[in-house]
N, C-alpha and C positions, 0 to 999 in steps of 0.2 A: 504493499499499500504506499502511495507516495503522499506522505503527510508530515515531512519534516522539513521545517523552515528555520533558517539560520539568520537572525538579525545581528549583523556585525555592527561595529561602532558607528554610532550616529550622533546627533544632537540630543539635547534634552529631551526631545520628544519621543526618543526611543522607548522610554518607559511607557507613555501613553499608547504607543503602537502595539507594543507586546500586550498590554492590558486589553487593548480593542480586539486583538486576535484571539486572545484567551476567551474574551466575552462572546465573540462570533462563534467560536467552536462549541461553547456550552449552549448557546441558545439554538443553534441549528443542529446540534447533535452530530457535528463533523469532527472526527478526531484530527487534531493538529499538535504535533509535538514541537514545541519551540526551544530552540538553541539560541543563546545570546552571548555576545562576547563584548570586550572594550579593552582598550590598552591601559585604562586607568581603573583605580578601585571605585567603581560605581555600583555598589552593592543594592542601592535603591532600584536601579535598572534590572541588573542581572538576577536579582532574587525572584522576579516575576516569571522568568523562564523555567522551563522543565529542567534544563541543563545549562550551566554557565561555563565560560571559558575565559582565559586571559589571552588577548592578543599580543603578538611580538611588537615591540616598540620600534624595531628596525624594519623598514620597508623591504629590505632585501630578504628578510625571512618570511614574509607574509604569504607568498605564493606556496612555498612548501608546507607551511602551516595549514593553508586552506586544503591543500591536496591531501594531506594526512587526515584531517578531521572528516572531510567528505568520504573518504574511503573507509574509515573506521566506522563512521556512524551512519552513513548512507543518506547524507543530506540531499534533499530535492531542491530546495530553493535557497539562494542567498540574496539578502537585501542589504545594501549598504547605504548609509547616509553621509558618510565621510570618505575621504580619499577617492572620490569617485573617478577622477582622471586616471589614477593608478588602476583601478578596477577596469576601466574601459580599454586601457592599453593592454591589460592581461586577460581580456575577455576570452579570446580563443582558448588559452590555456586553462583557464578556470571552467569553461563550459565543456572542455574535453573530458572533465571528470564526471560529466553527466548531469550537473545540476543546471538550473535555470538562474540566471544572474539578472538582478535588477539594480540599476545605477540611477534611474531616473532619466537617462538619455539613451539614444540608439547607437551613438558612437562617439569618439573623442572630440569631433568637431562641435558637437551639441554642447558638451561640457565647456569647451574653450569659449564659445560664443556666449553662453550664459555667464561665464565668469568675468567677461569684459564687457562693461556696461555700455561703452560707445560702440563696440562692434554689435552688440545686440541691437542697439538703438537703430543702427544702420540697416540691419537685416530687416527689422520690423518695417522701416521706412520703405524699403525696396519691395516688400510684400504688401504695401498699401494699408498697413495697420497703423493707427494713431499712436504715437510714442512721444514721451518728453524729449524735446530738443536737447541734444547733448554735444558738448564740445570738449575734446580731449585737450588737457594741459599738461605739457611735459617738462615745463621749466618755470621757475619763479618769474622770470621777466615776462613770459606769456601771461601768467595769471595777472600780474600788474596791468598789462596792456588790455587784457579782456575786462577787467574790472573798471578800468577807466573808460572804456569804449565797449560797453555792453553789446554782445551780438544779438540780444533778445529785446523785444519790445517792452516786456514787463520790467518794472523798477526793481523788484526784489529777485536776488539771485542766491543760490546755494551751490555748495560743493560736497563731493564725497570722493572716497577713493575709487579708481577705476575698478579695482577688485576688492571684494570684502563682504563680510556678513554682518547681521545684527545692527545695520545702521551704524556701524562704527566709523568715525571720521566724518560723519555729516554735520555740516554747519551752514547755517542760515545768516546771511549778511544783513545787518540792520545797524546803520550808522546813527539811528536815533536811540539805540539801546545804551544803557549805562555800561561803562567799561567793567563794572562789578558784576554784570549779569551772568557772564560766562562762568564766574567764580562762585557766586551765590546760587544760581539757578541753572546748573549745567544741562539739566534735563530739557530745557527749553531750546537747547541748540542754537543760541543767538549769539553773534559775535560781531564786532565792529570790523570793518575792513582793515583798519590800521593795525588792530590787535592780531589779526589772523596772519597778515603779512610779516609782522614783526616776529611772530612765532615760527613762520617758515624761514626767516632770515637766521634766526637763532639755532634752528635745527641742523644747519650745515649740510643737509641733503634734501632732495625733493622727490617725493613719491607721485606718480602721475595722478591727475584728479580728473573728474568730470565736472565741468561747470554747466549748471542747468538754471532755468527759470524756476522760482518757487511757485508752486501750484497751491490754490486755496483748499482743494480737497472736497468732500472727504476722501479718505484712502480706503481702498478695497483690498483684501487679501483672499484669494480665491484657492482653496485646496481641492485637489482633484486626483482622480484615478485615471490614467491614460494607458491605452495599449497601442504602443508604436504610433502614437500620433492621433489615435481616436480616442476622444474624451468619453468615458463610460459613466463617470459620476463626478459632480463637482458641488461644492458648497462655499458660497462667498460669505465673507465677513466684511460688512461695512462699518468701519471704525469711526466712532464720533465721541471723542473724549474718552471716558473710562468704559463706556458701553460699545459692544459689537452686536450688530444686527445680522443674524444668519439668513441668508437669502440664496434663491436658486434660479434666478432670472435677473433680466436687466441689462443695460448696456455693458457695464463693466464686467458682468458675469459672461456675456457673449464675447466680449473681447479677450478676456483670460483664456477662454477655450479656444478661441481663433489662435492665440498666441502659442498655446501648448501643441496645437496641431502643426503650425508652421515649424515649431522647434523639433517636432517628431519626438516628443517627450515619451516616456515609457516608465510607468510605475507611479508612485506617489509623489506629486510635485506640486509647486505653489506658484501662483503668479500675483503680482502686485500692480494695482492701478491706482491713478488719482485723478480727481476732476480737475480740468482746466478752468480758466476764467469764465468761460462760457458754459461751465456745467457739464462738459463732455469728458468722459473717462479717456486717459491716455495711459499707455504702458509705462510702468517703471522699471520692472524687471522680472525675470523669471528664475526660480530656484529650482534646480533639478534635484530636488530632495523634498522630503516632508518639511513643512513648516514648523516652527516651535509651538504654534497654536493649533496644530491639527486636531488635537484631542478636544478643543472646544466645539468642533463640528458635530461631535457625537450628540450634543444637546439639540440638534435638529432632527434627531432620529437616524441619521445616516452614519453608518460606521464604515468610513472609507478605508481604514486600514483592514477591517474585517472582509470587507468586500475585496480588497486586494489579494488577501490570503486564499479567499475561496475561489477567486478566478485564477489565480497563478497555480493553485494545486489541482485545478480541474474540477472542483465541486460546483462551480458556477460558470456559465457561458456568458457572452456579452449581453445577451438579451436578459438573463437573470439578474445581472449587475444593474443594468439600466432600469429594469423594472423596480428592483429593490429601492434604488435612489429615488425614484419618482414616487413610489407608494409610501416610503417610510419618511419622507421629508415633511417637516412642519416647520414654519418660521418660528424664530426664537430670538430672544434678546438675552445676552450673556455678559457677565463681568468677571475679569480675571481676579482671583483673590490670592493672597499669600497664605501659605500653609506649611505644615511640616508633617513628616511621617516618621515612625520609628525606623531607625537605622540598625540593622544587625551587622555587626563587624565580621561575623563569619558566615560564609555561604554554605549552605547545606546541600546545594545543587551542583557544586563545582566538579568538573571533570578532571 
């Protein structure tokens, strides 16, 4: 019976995904044996699996590790949320063991395009999809010129690294803001132009940036299950302040699905959009991996990770997944809360 899934190191949502697959298995009566692994001590994640493993920290040892575990335990599916480019480069060798590999992409090019926000924007424009205008800045002198002579009609500008996750390095320029705003309220992501340029000068090196117009929003985050570019199920989260509105229709939702299809995404992925000054959604980025908030979508009634497991293991076909996503969905409003769980320092399921 092909029912063994291995969730290798991912982001924090790896825990929610494993829990969701366990819930799907119990609710549907479909046996699924879950293996989970991580390079670090993440017992709060690994304890939810039937069996847990410690991954090698050295990339050069990863392939031999995978081959040995697949052979010994008869793994059928491997899902990864990190090191996706490495996995795509080694896809032939990994799949030669007989497993199905899910990286979120169909090839290395998909990973590379998604990781480079300017290249991504250019591809979306080429395919006729509305996307936030993006200018690549590779030197401090360029940034100074672009800020002095904005290439955009909007008065507000923002920057973020060409490559990166979690919104790290995102800053919005506001010369009306107090110089202490970035110190006292860093979560607002507001900085004066002179402060930002001074920080770049002091750094001694310059990492490539994306310069963009700042869009008023709201922002949408659409989590979806995709099969080689075909969207089977998708739940959108409209973010307004502390609340998120779960939706399954609308312009942003449609645009996100079109983006995933264009990128030939495969597996559990996430697309983010934001409304422009005319109230129309434009693409911000695609994450060829599950989002940190994919677990929130469960509150709509749609278990995306569970549907992924059922589909990949052959318990469900495309029609089954689409039917479940349509039938089970109900609009909901959610709010993220802080919390804590008991942490067991010793894993009882370690192999």
